[in-house]
N, C-alpha and C positions, 0 to 999 in steps of 0.2 A: 317319761322315758328319755325324750329328747334331751331334757336338761340333765339327766344323769350321765348320758354319754358326753355332754359338753363338760360336765364337772370332771369325769374320768380323764378327758383330754387335758383339762386345766391342771389336774394333779400331776400328770405325766410332764406337762410343759413346765410347771413350776419346779419339778425335780430336775429336768434336764437343763433348765436355763442357767443353773450355776456350774454345770460341768465344763471345765475349761478346755477340754479337748477330749480325746478318748485315749504289797503282798505278793508274793510269788504265786503265778498262775493266774488265769483269767478269773475274775470274781464271779463265784456262784455258777460257773459253767458245769460243775459236777452235779448240780441240782436241776438241770434242764434237760429235756428230752434229746435224744441223739439225732432226731430229724428237725432240729432247730435250724431255720434258714436265715434268720436275722437275729443278731444279738448285740447288745450293749451292756457292758459290765463296769461297775464302779466300786472301788475298794473302800469307800467311806472316808470319814475324817481321820486319817492316819496321822501319827506325829510328824511325819515328813510333810504331808500336806499342810498341817497347821503352821510349820515353819515357813512356808512360802508367804510372799506378799498377799496373794489371794486368800490364803488361810487366815492371815491376820486381818484382812479387810472384813471377812465375813463376821468377825468378832468385834469390830470396832463400834462403839456405841453410836457414832455419828452415822455410819452406814446402816446399822440396824434400825436406827431412827428413820432413815430414808425409806427403807423397805417397809416398815410399819405404816409410814404415811401412804406409800403406794397402795397398800392393802386397804387403808381407809378410803382412799380415793375410789378404788374399784368398788367397794361396798356401798358408797354414798349414792344417792340419787343422781348427783352430778356426774357421777362415773357411769351411769347407765343402768345400775342395778335397781330397777323399780320393782322387782319381784321379791317379796319379803323372805320366802324360803331360800331362794338363790342367794340373797344377800347374807343370810345367816350361814350359809354353807361355805361361802368363800373363805372366811377365816380358817375353819378347821381344814379345808382343802390345802391351803397354803401352808399351814402349820404342819400337816401331814407330810407334805412334800419336803419341807426343810428338815423335818426329823429324819425322813428316809435317807436324805443325803448324807447324814452323819454316820450311816451304817453301810456295810457292803450291800450292793443291790444290782439287779439285773433286769433288763426288759428283753423279751424275745418273742419272736414269731415262730410258731412250730405247727406241725400237723398240716402243712399246706399241700392240698391236692385238689384235682378237678377231673371230672369226666369230660369227654369231648363235647364241647358246646355247652357245658353246664357251668353253674356258678362255683368258684372256688370255695373249698372249706378251709377255714383258717382258724388258728388259735393264737391269742395274745396273752402273755404271761408277764406279770410284774412280781419279782421276788425281793424281799428285804430281810437281811439277818438282823433282827432287832435286838438280839442279845438280852442284856439286863433291862433294856427299856421296853420290853414286851407289854407290861401292864399299861404304860403311858401311851404306847403306840395303839394298843387295842382301845384305850379310851378315846383317843382322837378319831379312830375309825367310827366308833359308836356316836360320837358327837356329830360327825359328818352325816351319818345315816339319820340321826334324829333331826338334824337341821333341814335335811331334804324332805322330811315329812312325807306327804302323800306321793311325792315323786320317786320315792325309793321303797317299793313294795318288796322288802326283803323277807325271805322266809328261812327259818332255822331248819337245817337238814344235816346230812353227813355226806362226806366224800371220802372214799377209801377208809371208812371207820373214823374219820376226823370230823369233829363238829364244824360246821361252816354255815355261812349266810349266803343265800342265792336269790338272784332277782332275774326274772325273765325279761329278755330285751325284745324278743319277738317269738314267733312259734317255733324257732329252731335254735337260737343262740341264748345263752344266759351268762350272767356275770356271778362268779363265785369268789367269795373271800373266806380264807381258812388259814390255819397255822399248823406247822408240824415242827415241834420243838421250838427252836429260836427263829425259824424261818416262817415269816408271814407271806403268803402268796395270794395274788389276785388273778383270776383266770376269765378271759372272755372267749367264748366259743360254744362248741357242742358240749353237752354234759360229760361225755366221755373224755374230753380233753382235760377237764378238771381232774378226773380220775387219774389220767396219765401223769399229770403234773405232780400229784400227791404221792405217786409210787415210783418215781424215777430211781433207779439203782445206779451206782457209780459206774458199772460196767456197760450200762445202756444209756449213758449220759452224753451231753455235748462234749464234755472233757475227754471222754473215751473215743470219740469219733476221729478216725484217722485223717479225714479231710480237714477237720478244724485243727487238729494238732499240727499237721504239716503247714497249714496256713499261718498259724500264729508262730510257729518256729521260724518260718521265712521272714516274719516281721523282726525277730531277733531282739526283743526287748524283755528283760526280766523285771521282777518286782513291779508289776504293772499296777499303776493307779487306776487305769481305765483301759478298756479293750472294746474293739468292735469287730464283728464278723458278719459277712453277707455271703451266702451260698447262691451266687448269681445263676449258676448253671441250673440249679434245681428250680429256682423262680421262673426262669425262662421256659423250662419244660412245662411247668404248670400253665403259664400264660398260653403257650402253644396249645395245650390241651383245651383250655377254656375258650380260646378263639377259634377253634376248628369245629365247623358244623358237624354234627353227629353223622349225617349222611354222606359227608364229603370223604370220609375215610382218610383224613390227613391231607386232603387236597390243598387245604389252606396254606400249607407250608411249602407248596411246590409251584405256586403261581396262581394269579387270580384272574387273568384276562380270559375272555372267551374268543377264540379264533375261529373264523369260518373255514370251510374246507379248503379254500384257495390260499389259506394262510395270510390273507390280506391285513389282518389286525393283529399287531403284536400284543401278546398278553402283558397285563400290568405286572410289575415285579411283586412278589409276595412280601409280606412284612419282614420275613426273615432273610430274604434277599436284600432288602433295604438295610436291615441291621448289619449284615456282612459287608455291604458296600461301604457303610459308614465306618467300618473298621472295628466295631465293638462286639461283633458276633462271637468272638472267641474269648471273651471275658468269662472266666469261670468262677471267681470269687474275689472278695475284697476283705482284707484283714488289716487291722491297725491297733496300736497300743501307745499308751502314754506312761512315762515314769517321771519321777522326781528325783533329781540329783543335784546336790549343791544349791538348793532352793530354786533350781531351774526346771521348767517343764519342757520335756523332750518328747516329741511325738513322731512316730513313723507309721505310714500307711502304704500298703501295697495292693495295687490292682493286678490280679493275675491274668495276664493275656500274653501269649508268645508273640515274638517278633516274626515278620516285620510289622511295625506299627504304622497303620495307614488310616486314611480318613480322619475322623475327629481325634485320633491318637497321634497323628503325625506331628503336631507341635511339640510333643513331649520328647521327641527323638532327636533334637538338635544338638549342636556342639555346646560344650560347657561355657558358661558366662565367665569372663575374665575380668581382672581389675581394670584394664584398659576400656573394656565395654561400658564401665560406669563413670567415665571421665566427666560426663555432663551432669552427673548427680551431685549436688552440693551437700555438705555435711549437716546443714540444717534441714534436710528433707524430712517431711512428715510421713510420706509414703513413696515407695518405689516398686515398680514392676518392670522387670527386665527379662527379655527372653530372646533366644536365637531362632530365627525362622526365615528361610529364603523365600522371598515373595514370589519369584517365578516358579520355584518347585511347589510352593503351596497352591498356586493358581493352577499348575498342571495336575496336581492331585485333586483339586476341587473339580476340574473338568472331567477326570477320570471317574470320580464318584458319581457326578451328574449323568455321565453316559450310561452308567450301570443302572441308575435309578429311573432316569427319564431321558431317553436318546433325543426325543423331540425338543425338550427343553434345552439340551445342549446345542442342538442346531440353531434354535431361536437365539440363544446366547451368542453363538458364533456370528449369525447374521447381524445382530445388534452391535457387536463389537466391530464388525467390518464397516458398518455405517458410521460409528463413532470414530473409528480410526481414519476414515476417509475425510471426515469433518475436521478432525484435529491435525491430520497430516503426520500422524506418528503410528507406530506400532505399539500397542498396550504391553505386550509381553517382551518384545525384543528391544524396545526403547525404554519404556517406563519401568517395568518390573526388573529387567536385566541391569539397569543402572543403580538399583537399590541393594544394599547389602543385607545381611541377615540379622543384624543386631537392632533390637527395639527396646525403648525404655519409655515408661510413663512415670513421671516424677512430679510430685507436688512439694513445694518448699516455701518456707517463710520469706526467704530472700528473693523468691521469684514473684511473690504476690499474695501468698497465703493460701488458706484452705479453699480448694476448688478453683478459685480464680488463678492461682499460681501453678496451675497444672500444665506440663508440656509433654507432648509426644515427640520423641526423637527417633529417627530412623537413620541407620548408617548409609552413606552414599558410597557405592562402589565405583561409580564413574561419574565424578562431580560435573565434569564438562557436558557429558551427555545428559545428565539430570537438569542442568541449567537450560539446555536447549528444549528439552521437553516442557519445562516449567514455562518458557517463553511462548511456545506454541499453545499450550493450554490457556494461558492468560489472554493471548491474542484472540483465540476463539471465543472466550467469554466476553471479552470486550466488543467484538464485532457481530457475534451472533446471538448472544444471550442477554447482555446488559444494554445493548444499544437501544435507544428510543426509537419507537416506530416513525418512519418518515411519511409526511403528508404527500398526497398525490400532486403532481405538477399542476399549477393553475388554481390550486385551493385558495379561496378568498382569505386575505391576510386577517380581516376582522374575525372570520371564522376560526382561523388558527389561533387567534389570541383568546377567544372564548373557550376553547377546549383545554381543560386542566391538564397540566403536564405532570405526569406521574414520575416521581423520583425513582430512578433506577440505581441498583448498586454499582459501585465503581471500585476499581482496583487502584489503590494508591501505593506509593513507594517512599520510604524514608531511609536514608543512609545514616547508620549509626556505628561508630568506630570503624571496624573493618567489615561489617556486615550490611547487607542490603535487605531491609525488611520489607515485605510486601504484605498489605492487609486489605481486607474487603470493607469498604464503607457501606453499610446497609442503610435502611430507611432511618429517619430520625428517631423513631420510637424503639429501635432495637438496642439493647443494653450491651451488646457485644460487637467486636470487630475482629472476626477471625483473621489470624495472621500466620505467615509462614516465611521462613528464610533458609537458605543453604549456607551454613557457617562451618568453616573448616571442612570436615568430611561428614557432616551431619545435616539432614533435613529436619528442621524444628517446626512444630505447628502447636499454636496456642490460641486462646480465645481473645487475647489482646496483644497489640504490638509491643506495649510496655513490658509485658512478661517476657518476651523475647529479648528485649533490651537488657533487662536484668540478668537474663541467662548468658548473654554475650559478655557482660561485665564480669560474671562470676565463673565463666568457663574454666575448669581445671585449676582454679586457685586453691580451694579447700574442698577436695572431692570427698564424698562419703566413704569411699574405699579406704581412705587414710585415717578415718575416725577410729580411735582405739576401741570405744565400746562396740561400734558396728563389727570391727575386725575380730573382736573376741568372740561375738556370736556367730559370725560368718564362718569361723574356723570349726564350729561344731556341726555344720551342715555339710554334707558331702560336696567335694569340689567337682563332682559330675553334673551338678544341676545345670540344666539348659534353660530353666525358668526360675527366677529369684524374686522373692518379694520381701520387702522391709517395711516396718511400721514403727512409729514412736507415738505410743498413746498418750504420753505426757504432753508432748507438744499439741497433738490434737485436742486433748481435753482443754488446754489453755485457749485454744482458738474458738472452740464451740461454748466455752463457759458463759460468756455474756448472754447467749441465747438460753442456756439451761437456767441461769440466774433469773431472767425475766419470766420465762414460762413457769419455772418452779415456784416463784413468789405469787404469781397469779393463782396457781393451783392451791398453794398453801392458804392464801387469803380467802379463797372460795370454800374452804372446808367448814363444815358445821362446827361451831364453837371457836372459830378463829377470832371473832369479835369479843370473845369473853377471856382472851389471854391464853388460848390453847397454844401448846408448843408444836407449831407446824413449820419447822425449818426445813426448806428444800430448795436447792440441793445443798450438800455439805460444802464447806469452805473449799475454795480452789487448792489451797495447801494440802488439805486432807485428801482430796481426790488424786492429786499428783503424787502423793505419797505411795499410792498403790498402783500407779501406771507404770508401764515398762516398755522396752523395746523388744522386738522379736524379728527373727529372720526365717523365711521358709524357702526351701528348694524343692524342685521337682525334675525328674529326669526319667528315662526309660533305659531298660536293659533287655536281655533276651527273654526274660521271664515275665516282664510286665513294666508297669509304671510305679515309680516310688515318690512318696511325698514325705518330707521331713520338716519339722518346725522346732525352733528353739526359742523359748521366751525367758527372759531373765528375772522371772520372779512373780509377776502379777498378772493383771488383765492384758492379754495380748490383742493386737489390733489386726493381725492377719490370721488367716484360717488356722486353727488347731485341729485336734481330732474331729470335733463335731463338724467344722466347716469343711474339712477334708472329706468327710463322709458325704457332705452336701455337694462337693465338687464331683464326687463319684456318681451321686444321684443325678447331677446336672447332665453328666454324660449319658446316663442310662434313661432317665425318665422321659425326656423329649423323644428319644428313640423308641421307647416302649409305647408312649403315647401315640406316636405316629404309627407304630406297628399295630396297635389296637384299632386305630381308625382305618387303616388299610385292610385289616382282617374283617371289619364289619362291611367294608366296601366290597371285599371279595365274596362274602357270604351273600350279600345283596345281589351281586352279579350271578351267583349260583342260583338264587331264587328266580330271578328273571330269565335265566336260561331254561330252568325247568318249566316255567310258565310258557315260554316260547316253543319248546318242544311239544308241550301238551296241546297248544293251540294248532300246531302243524299236524299232530296226529288227529285232533278234532276235525280239522279242515279235510284231511284225507278220508275221513269216514262220511263227511256231510258236504260233498262237492265244493270244497275249498272255502266254506263259510266259517267265519269266526264266531265264537260264543258270544251271546249278548252280555254276559258278565263273567267274571273270574270264578264265581262260585260254582258254575257249571262244570269247570275242570275238576272240582272236588267231587261233586255229586255224580258225575258221569264216569263210571268205571275207576274212580279214585286215581285220576291222571296225576294229581298233585295232592300234597297234604296241605291242610288249612295253615300250617305254619309258614308255608311258602307265600302266603298272602300278606305277611307282615315283614317289614324290614328289620334285619338285625341291628340297624343303626337307630332304631327307635325303641321306645319302651312299650309299644302296642302289644297286647296279648292276642293270640290267635283268635279269630272269630269263630262262631259256630255256623255250619252250613247244613241245611236240611237235605232231605233226599231229592228235592226238586231244585236244588241249587240256590235257594234263597239264603242270603248272608244276614246273620244277626251279629251286630258289633262292627267296629271300624276295621277297614284294611288300609294298608299303606300305599300300595301301587296304584297309580292313576292309569286307566286302561281305555283304549280307543278302538272301536270295531273298524276293521278295514276289510277290503275284498281282494279278489285275485288280480285286479287291475292296479292296485295301489303300488307305487314304487317301492323297491326294497329298502330305500333310505328313510321311509316314513316311520316316524315314531309310533310304536304301537302300545307301549307302556313305559312308565318311568317311576323311579323312586323320588319322592318329594325332596328338592334340594336342601330344604331346611334340616333334613336328617343329617346332612354333611356340612352344616354350618354355612350353607350357600356358597361353598367353595367349588361346587360342581355336582354331578349326579350320575347315576347309572341309567342308561336308556336301552329298552328292547326295540329293535327295528323290525320291519315287516319281513326281512329275510331271515328273522330269528337269531340274528347276531346281537350281542350285548357289548356296549362300549361305556367307558367312563368319559364324560365330557366336561369341559369347564363351563362356567355359567354363560359366558359370551356365546359359545358354540351351542349350548343348550337352547338359548333364546332364538338363535338364528334357525336351528332345526325345528323348534316348535312353530316359528312363523312359516317355514316352508311346508310343515305338515299340516298346518291349520286347514288348508283347502281340502285335503283329503279327509281329515276328521269330520268336516262339515258334509262332505259329499256322501260319506258312508254311514252317517248317523242313521240309526234305526235299522240297519241292514243285518244285524246279528241274527244268529240262529239259536233257538232253544228246543232241543229234542223233546223235552217234557211237555212243553206247549203243543208241539206238532203232533205227539201221540195223543194228546188230549182231544185235539180236533178230529 
């Protein structure tokens, strides 16, 4: 079963790997359920697509041969495929993906829902309009099933009166393969989800959804070659349901901390308060599309979120990038990223978000900054950040030193004189306090001094070059870099080597990228509102990395079975052939009142900066860490809820038995059902609730570590805690004797455990068991 899931993922991956980004209308949206919350559509190998460089590349015999070699490498023992059934299945899986890409297809997530605290129900669908290739496609599907052998226990059945093949994935979910007319579909989910997919009506389809239609209309691209849509609002609502404990009645969305009666402990922010503080809480949807016009790929993606754009979205709301902002980027640049962002405004926004999420962390930051400013003799915000402008560029060029090594970060200097003063103070601090060698105590024996090995310390060196003064850090003799910086004209430049800055000084403004005709042609097709601009030239990048490809590829080819018998294993293709299909592309990103917009134009073939697939990845990069953090905090909150319930139950138990604590937590379940067995396991672990008999005996593991205390124990003594490993040892929840619950970091937890250890030892064995007492 595990192998089948892996192969399903491999099939999808092989299909999506060739999509360069994301026919009138969104492909196959009329064949998907109207509650689809995530969708990718592909129009297939249209004549327009075949006319592009990418389309031509996929039919080039040399490129096809490379793909065949890759397939052989994957299937060979050297490629790690030591399972004969899996090895046989790789070929049909890749062939199936390649054939699917020649036809209109769609991948969607639908039927997503969850009960409070329950596991989400979800359906995954893959649709392919196989057309006249139905017989060949079905044959490949059967070859894949046959190759999997015992790993694919498919049974023939029917779904909505259609013949299908079904395989059980577990006791709840199953994989169904069926076809309706020219549409082949695969469904993973509950049995009824396959039924729904087979019976979608046009008026109840994704295409008929008003939210979907409005989102795609806002993207404003017709004749879509590819499209993507994510209903973020619906997904978040389901996540909220799934991460809310059933007994909490929605409390998880309102705040997670446990405050005592005097209000001394401030509640931790809820996951959704954190999401809102980060500025992404109002994202409702993501939509994007790609079209082919004049052999160019043009992509537009919109993230729907109303202004003002704060937190993580603030960098996208800057002023437009101008030609003057790119004066330091030479015309032989391989890669360029330019954006407008005020450092002092960004730092102010960072502090605002930090205060909302963790006020104590903001206080700690302020304290640390005050100490650092005292040592440096400057104000970080008023001197350093205020002296910097809002134009930033990251550029790699052949004339600067080549791939990676020739990369320079450039920041506009708003107040050059002030910035130079700040630079001098920082360097003096490093020389005197950080890099200075330790001094011997007066009177140390000279012979002893000579015996002590002298450790080489970094040093700051300065070289004057033309009109620039380049500073660099000389590290230990084994370090391959010498970080360098200079303030030249009105720019602060930083690179890994001083020679790179020397080249930049020589080339500054002579042949700027902005004046290059090919760049200008592409730039004109992306909105002039862009406050973030990306440019890439994959032809130049291919040329620079080709020596590595050639060496590695030849080793692979020579290691293939049969290579010593004259087999045709040539990899990679000739540089001239690869560069034929390479291209330049430009991407722009900006914000308006309705959200964030991303555009990309590529002049024909494989683009090096994000197209639709990577744009969707960018959106996910904004959302997924936030949702991951939200999920972790929701588990933390649910754990606090359990500990709070345990604390209250212990207080009730003590009120009935002369302030005595129970000998074990199972008594709280057995004696008048003060808590549920579920409260004995942490939501942050995968532990199943234990069984507790009528005498309080526990069968099975519990998570919370419990200590018996008495009425004399201080209120700050730890009475129970959630094992820190449940939270990746970042910290844990503790229940104190005063029945309050806190989240503490690991350092604080260790200190509190050391302080509590004496009480734990003193009270050991003092607990009370009412069942044993009645027995006596």
